[in-house]
C-alpha positions as CSV (number, residue, x, y, z in Angstrom):
1,M,-11.1,3.5,34.5
2,K,-10.6,2.6,38.3
3,N,-6.9,1.8,38.3
4,L,-6.9,5.1,36.6
5,S,-5.1,8.3,38.7
6,F,-7.5,11.4,38.3
7,L,-4.7,13.1,35.2
8,D,-5.0,9.4,33.0
9,K,-9.2,9.7,33.7
10,I,-9.2,12.8,32.3
11,L,-6.8,12.0,29.4
12,Y,-8.7,9.2,28.8
13,L,-12.2,11.3,28.3
14,V,-10.3,13.2,25.3
15,N,-8.8,10.0,24.1
16,S,-11.9,9.5,23.7
17,L,-13.5,11.9,22.0
18,M,-10.9,12.4,19.7
19,A,-11.5,8.7,19.0
20,T,-15.2,9.2,18.3
21,L,-14.8,12.4,16.4
22,L,-11.8,9.7,14.2
23,L,-14.5,6.9,13.8
24,L,-17.5,9.6,12.6
25,S,-14.9,10.9,9.9
26,F,-14.6,7.5,8.4
27,L,-18.8,8.0,7.5
28,L,-17.0,10.8,5.5
29,P,-17.0,9.7,2.1
30,F,-20.8,8.6,1.9
31,I,-22.3,11.6,3.0
32,S,-22.8,14.7,0.5
33,P,-21.8,17.9,1.8
34,K,-25.1,18.9,0.4
35,T,-26.9,16.8,3.4
36,I,-24.9,17.8,5.8
37,P,-22.6,21.0,5.1
38,A,-20.8,21.4,8.6
39,F,-19.9,17.6,8.9
40,A,-17.6,17.2,6.1
41,I,-15.4,20.0,7.8
42,L,-13.9,17.4,9.5
43,S,-12.5,16.1,6.2
44,L,-9.8,18.5,6.9
45,F,-8.6,17.8,10.4
46,V,-8.9,13.9,10.1
47,P,-4.8,13.6,9.5
48,I,-4.2,15.0,12.8
49,L,-6.5,12.7,14.7
50,L,-5.5,9.9,13.4
51,I,-2.4,10.9,14.7
52,I,-3.7,12.6,17.6
53,N,-5.1,8.5,18.1
54,A,-2.0,7.6,17.6
55,A,-0.2,9.0,20.5
56,F,-2.7,7.9,22.3
57,A,-2.1,4.2,21.4
58,V,1.3,4.9,22.3
59,Y,1.0,6.7,25.6
60,W,-1.5,3.7,27.2
61,L,1.3,1.2,25.3
62,I,3.9,2.4,27.2
63,K,2.1,2.3,30.4
64,L,0.4,-1.3,30.0
65,K,-2.9,0.3,30.3
66,K,-5.4,-2.2,28.5
67,Q,-7.4,1.9,27.5
68,F,-4.5,1.2,23.9
69,L,-7.4,-0.6,22.6
70,L,-10.1,2.0,22.2
71,S,-7.7,4.2,19.9
72,F,-5.7,1.2,18.2
73,I,-8.7,-0.4,17.3
74,I,-10.1,2.3,15.0
75,L,-7.3,3.1,13.5
76,T,-7.4,-0.5,12.4
77,I,-10.7,0.3,11.2
78,G,-9.1,3.1,9.3
79,W,-6.0,1.3,7.8
80,L,-8.6,-1.8,6.5
81,F,-11.0,0.8,5.1
82,T,-9.7,4.4,4.6
83,S,-7.2,5.7,2.3
84,P,-3.6,5.6,3.6
85,F,-2.4,8.6,5.9
86,Y,1.2,7.0,5.6
87,K,2.7,5.3,2.7
88,I,5.8,3.3,3.5
89,S,7.0,1.9,0.4
90,S,6.8,3.1,-3.1
91,N,7.2,2.4,-6.8
92,N,10.4,4.0,-8.1
93,S,10.7,2.3,-11.9
94,S,10.4,3.5,-14.9
95,L,10.2,2.9,-18.8
96,N,11.0,5.1,-21.7
97,S,7.1,5.4,-22.6
98,D,5.8,6.6,-19.1
99,L,3.7,10.0,-19.3
100,K,5.7,13.1,-17.1
101,V,2.4,14.4,-15.4
102,M,3.1,16.9,-12.4
103,S,0.0,19.0,-11.3
104,Y,0.9,22.3,-9.6
105,N,-1.0,24.9,-7.8
106,V,1.9,28.3,-8.5
107,K,-0.3,30.7,-6.6
108,A,-0.4,32.9,-9.4
109,F,3.4,32.6,-9.8
110,D,3.8,35.2,-7.1
111,L,6.6,33.2,-4.6
112,F,8.4,31.8,-7.2
113,T,11.4,33.7,-6.3
114,K,11.7,33.5,-2.8
115,K,11.5,37.1,-1.0
116,K,13.5,36.2,1.6
117,D,16.5,34.7,-0.6
118,T,17.1,38.1,-3.1
119,T,20.6,36.4,-3.6
120,S,19.6,33.1,-5.7
121,S,18.9,32.3,-8.5
122,K,16.0,29.6,-8.2
123,N,13.2,30.0,-9.2
124,G,9.8,27.4,-9.8
125,F,10.3,27.6,-13.7
126,D,13.7,26.6,-13.5
127,F,12.5,24.0,-11.1
128,I,9.4,23.0,-13.4
129,A,12.0,23.4,-17.1
130,N,14.7,20.5,-14.7
131,K,11.6,18.3,-14.6
132,N,11.6,17.6,-18.2
133,L,7.8,17.1,-18.0
134,D,5.8,16.1,-20.9
135,V,2.4,17.3,-19.2
136,I,2.3,20.3,-16.3
137,A,-1.3,21.1,-15.3
138,I,-1.1,24.3,-13.7
139,Q,-3.5,26.0,-11.0
140,E,-3.7,29.3,-9.9
141,Y,-2.5,30.3,-13.4
142,Y,-1.4,33.6,-13.6
143,Q,0.0,35.5,-17.4
144,S,2.7,37.0,-17.4
145,K,5.9,37.6,-19.3
146,K,8.2,36.2,-16.6
147,I,6.8,32.8,-17.6
148,K,9.6,30.6,-18.9
149,L,7.7,27.2,-19.9
150,S,9.1,26.2,-22.9
151,F,6.4,24.0,-24.5
152,P,4.7,23.5,-28.1
153,Y,1.7,23.4,-26.6
154,K,-1.4,25.0,-23.8
155,Y,-4.1,25.6,-22.9
156,V,-5.0,28.3,-21.0
157,K,-8.7,29.5,-19.4
158,F,-8.9,32.7,-18.4
159,K,-11.8,33.0,-15.9
160,T,-12.8,36.4,-17.3
161,E,-12.0,37.3,-21.6
162,N,-9.7,40.9,-20.3
163,G,-7.8,38.5,-17.6
164,K,-5.3,37.1,-17.0
165,Y,-5.6,34.7,-14.4
166,G,-7.3,31.4,-14.8
167,M,-6.2,27.1,-15.8
168,A,-3.4,25.6,-17.7
169,I,-2.2,23.3,-18.8
170,Y,1.2,22.9,-20.8
171,S,2.3,19.6,-22.8
172,K,5.1,18.4,-25.3
173,Y,2.4,16.2,-27.5
174,K,-0.3,17.8,-29.4
175,I,-3.4,19.1,-27.9
176,I,-6.0,17.9,-30.6
177,N,-9.4,18.8,-28.2
178,S,-10.4,21.1,-25.5
179,G,-12.7,22.8,-23.6
180,S,-13.7,24.2,-20.1
181,L,-16.6,23.3,-17.5
182,N,-16.9,26.6,-16.6
183,L,-17.7,26.3,-13.2
184,Q,-19.8,29.6,-11.4
185,S,-16.8,30.4,-9.3
186,P,-14.6,34.0,-8.9
187,G,-11.8,31.5,-8.7
188,N,-11.6,28.1,-9.7
189,N,-12.5,26.1,-12.7
190,I,-11.9,22.6,-14.4
191,I,-10.2,22.6,-17.9
192,F,-9.4,19.4,-20.3
193,V,-7.4,18.4,-23.4
194,D,-7.2,15.9,-25.2
195,I,-3.0,14.8,-25.8
196,L,-2.2,12.8,-29.2
197,K,1.3,10.0,-27.8
198,K,2.1,8.3,-30.9
199,K,-1.3,6.6,-31.4
200,D,-2.6,7.2,-28.2
201,T,-5.7,9.9,-27.3
202,I,-5.2,10.8,-23.6
203,R,-7.7,12.8,-22.0
204,I,-6.1,15.1,-19.5
205,Y,-8.3,17.0,-16.9
206,N,-7.3,20.0,-14.9
207,A,-9.4,20.7,-11.9
208,H,-9.2,23.6,-9.0
209,F,-12.4,22.9,-6.5
210,E,-13.8,25.6,-4.7
211,S,-11.1,26.9,-2.4
212,L,-11.8,27.0,0.9
213,R,-10.2,30.9,1.2
214,I,-8.8,29.9,5.0
215,K,-6.2,31.8,6.0
216,P,-4.8,29.6,9.1
217,N,-2.1,32.5,9.9
218,E,-4.5,35.7,9.8
219,E,-8.2,34.1,11.4
220,N,-9.5,35.2,14.5
221,F,-11.0,32.2,16.0
222,G,-13.1,33.8,18.5
223,Q,-16.4,32.3,18.8
224,E,-18.7,35.5,16.6
225,N,-15.3,34.9,13.9
226,S,-15.6,31.0,14.8
227,E,-19.2,30.8,13.5
228,K,-19.0,32.7,10.1
229,L,-15.8,30.7,9.7
230,I,-17.5,27.5,9.4
231,K,-20.5,29.3,7.8
232,R,-18.2,30.0,5.4
233,I,-16.6,26.8,4.6
234,S,-19.8,25.1,5.0
235,T,-21.0,27.3,2.2
236,S,-17.4,26.0,0.0
237,F,-18.1,22.2,0.5
238,K,-21.6,22.3,-0.7
239,K,-20.2,24.1,-4.5
240,Q,-17.2,21.1,-4.1
241,A,-20.0,18.7,-4.0
242,E,-21.8,20.3,-6.8
243,Q,-18.8,21.0,-8.8
244,T,-17.8,17.1,-8.3
245,D,-21.9,16.1,-9.9
246,L,-20.6,18.4,-12.6
247,F,-17.5,17.1,-13.3
248,L,-18.6,13.4,-13.5
249,K,-21.2,14.3,-15.5
250,H,-18.8,15.4,-17.5
251,E,-15.9,12.6,-17.5
252,Q,-18.3,9.7,-17.2
253,Q,-18.6,10.2,-21.0
254,W,-14.9,9.6,-22.0
255,K,-14.2,6.5,-21.9
256,G,-10.1,6.3,-22.9
257,K,-7.1,7.3,-21.2
258,K,-7.8,9.6,-18.4
259,I,-5.6,11.9,-16.5
260,I,-7.7,14.1,-13.6
261,C,-4.5,16.4,-11.7
262,G,-5.2,19.3,-9.5
263,D,-5.7,21.0,-6.4
264,F,-9.1,19.6,-5.0
265,N,-8.7,21.6,-1.5
266,N,-9.8,18.5,0.1
267,T,-8.8,15.3,1.8
268,A,-8.4,12.1,0.7
269,Y,-11.1,11.7,4.0
270,S,-13.7,13.5,2.1
271,W,-17.5,12.4,-0.2
272,M,-16.3,14.5,-3.2
273,Y,-12.3,12.1,-3.2
274,H,-14.4,9.2,-2.6
275,E,-17.2,10.3,-5.4
276,V,-14.1,11.7,-7.9
277,S,-11.9,8.5,-7.2
278,K,-14.6,6.0,-7.7
279,N,-12.7,2.8,-10.4
280,K,-9.2,5.2,-10.6
281,K,-6.4,4.7,-9.5
282,D,-4.8,7.0,-7.3
283,A,-0.7,7.6,-8.6
284,F,0.5,8.4,-4.0
285,I,-1.3,5.6,-3.2
286,E,0.1,3.5,-6.5
287,A,3.3,4.6,-5.9
288,G,3.5,7.3,-3.9
289,K,6.0,7.5,-0.3
290,G,5.7,9.3,3.1
291,F,2.8,11.2,3.9
292,G,2.6,13.1,0.3
293,K,1.6,16.7,1.8
294,S,1.0,18.8,-0.9
295,Y,0.4,21.6,1.3
296,N,2.6,24.0,3.4
297,Y,1.0,23.8,6.9
298,W,2.3,22.1,10.0
299,F,0.8,19.1,10.0
300,P,0.5,16.5,6.3
301,L,-2.0,18.1,5.1
302,R,-2.5,16.4,1.3
303,I,-5.5,18.1,-0.8
304,D,-3.2,17.9,-4.7
305,F,-3.8,14.5,-6.4
306,I,-3.1,12.4,-9.5
307,L,-5.7,10.0,-10.5
308,T,-5.6,7.6,-13.1
309,D,-8.4,4.8,-15.0
310,E,-7.9,1.6,-13.4
311,N,-6.3,0.2,-16.5
312,A,-3.1,3.0,-16.6
313,I,0.4,1.9,-15.0
314,I,1.9,4.0,-12.1
315,N,6.0,4.0,-11.8
316,Q,6.5,6.8,-9.8
317,F,4.8,9.4,-7.7
318,S,6.7,12.2,-6.2
319,T,5.8,15.5,-3.9
320,F,8.4,18.0,-4.1
321,S,9.4,20.4,-1.1
322,E,10.2,23.2,-2.5
323,E,8.6,26.1,-1.7
324,F,7.9,28.2,-4.6
325,S,3.8,28.8,-3.9
326,D,1.9,27.2,-0.8
327,H,0.7,23.9,-2.4
328,F,4.4,21.2,-3.7
329,P,4.4,20.3,-7.3
330,I,3.4,16.5,-7.3
331,Q,4.3,14.5,-10.4
332,S,4.3,11.3,-11.6
333,K,5.2,8.4,-14.3
334,I,2.5,7.1,-16.0
335,N,1.5,4.4,-18.8
336,W,-0.7,1.9,-20.0
């Protein structure tokens, strides 16, 4: 610190704070939100903490200062022991017997036609149809006459008996069993189907864990409102933990082939992802490339996932950039 200018000393103090927060974030997968709800909020900021620390490491390295070691060492720890933030290479193989699966939070279809481009005939229904999917798991589904999805089988579970909002799974393969976990939440749920593909029975889960209900462009971050926001998000994380326990109890009863699709409303650095992904493969980690960004926000946020049992072979994973919702669709080709 002695050989640093006043400005660099200030920057190093900021660097130290960001590095400490990133180091603390590595404990997130092991601490349930039920224990320290406010600490779980840090999981949402891990991507930006990674970017900030990488920028600091580069800054000090360019200046040939040993201070680069602080962020460099912590980033190395993260690279070795946490979920990858960025994938350089991908697996792009394919077999005719692959099961082509998409997970998509469609935001009730209300953005399926771009309002800014009234001359365009393209919409989300055409996008899905052109992908020639075997299975699609839809979160924030809304029953409408405008829905044009040509699948011979489907399971739709609405939140209320006479409602139109809920969850859906469409399949080209016969659905021989279906059900719902009926989460005690106004807008979230977990459903499942068992599909028959030749002689294989494959369970498909469609999960939409508790929403954080954050509107980044509308939230007022004044002191009073910030306290309310933190309290609300903390409550949501506690509910996510409860829903995770309920899901795991149900999922562990199924010993066969399985795929878990969904909007987790949390990142791969969270406790709930750590618990749900145990003994499973993450399709993005196995075959993806880039950031895997699945939420339309200014920094890379991966909160939508496709997971499989350990015996599955992930031949392909894609994240699309089409803006028909506030989420981006993700797709994978899976085999056994």
